[in-house]
C-alpha positions, 0 to 999 in steps of 0.5 A, a space after each residue: 251434658 248431666 253429670 250424675 255425681 255418684 254416690 259413694 262421692 257424695 259419701 265421700 264428700 260428707 266423712 270429710 266434711 264432718 271429719 274438719 268440722 270434728 277435728 275443728 272442734 277438737 283443735 279449738 276446745 284444747 287450750 283456753 286463757 287464763 286472765 290475773 284476775 282467774 285460777 283454773 281449774 281442770 278435770 278430768 271426767 268430773 274429778 279435779 285434777 291440776 290447779 292454774 294460778 299462772 295467767 296466760 294461755 294453757 292447754 287441756 285434753 279435748 272436751 269430753 275428756 277434760 274441761 276447765 271451770 274459770 273461778 276468780 282469786 276474789 273470792 278464793 282470798 276471801 274464803 280463805 280469809 272466812 275460813 280462817 276466823 270462823 276456826 277461830 
């Protein structure tokens, strides 16, 4: 016996698969880690919002809204030292 799958059922299954994929991407993109030797800058729509210096697991809004740039603490200390020397 041949079963004919209705078009409505195909659309429902396809929609559910896409919904699960989108929710998975959102869930994965809401957390990030900061190492002890790094710091993170949280940007909201490209504008610097917050600096995170504590190591560990942190949360943010999903990708299109917020993004994270990780920077080495060593470079920051070097840049500050160079700036102080240039001011003298």
